[in-house]
N, C-alpha and C positions, 0 to 999 in steps of 0.2 A: 743964880743957879744956871741960867741959859748960857752965860759965858763959860762957865765950867764945863758944861756938856759939849759945847762947840770945841773948846780948847782941848779937852780930853779926847774927843773924836779925831781931831786933827793930829794930835800926837800919835794915837794909836794907828790910824790909817797911814800916816807918814812912815812909821816904823814897819808896817806891813808892806808898803810899797818898796822900801829899801830891801827888806828881806826877800820879797818875791823877785826883784831884779837880780839879787845875788844868787838865788836859787836857780833862776833861768840861765844865768851866766855859767854857773858851775855844772849844771845838768848837761848843757849843750857845748861845753868847753869853749865858750866865747869870752875871751878876756876883756874885750872892749866892745861896746855897741857900735862904736864908729872910731875913726882915727882923727876926728876933728880936734880933740883934746888928748893927745897921746899920754898914756899912763894914768889917766884919771877916769877910766871906765867909759870914756866917750861922752858925747853930748847929752844923750838921754839919761845917762847915769847921774847927771847933775840935777835932774828934774823928776826922778821917779818918786821921791817922797812928796814933792809938790803936786804932782798929778794925783796921787792917791789922797793927799790931804784935801785937795780941791774937790775931789769926788765926794769926800765926806761932807763938805760944806753944801755942795749941791744936793746931795741926798737929804741932809737935814732940812735945808730950805724947802725942798719940794714935798717932803713926806712927813717929817717929824715936827716941824714947827707948829706950835698950837696958837 
């Protein structure tokens, strides 16, 4: 059950990270976060899901783990 909770949280937070980056880019008319990887949303766009997923793991480990 613990692995299901961690995995579900990672999936949900990764999705939210991707959606929030897309929202930010469309709201402020920013096609790319940087020009390091042209046409792919930039360098940070490759990691937005990972950053939010990592935040879930940290939150889980610090507060929810019993």
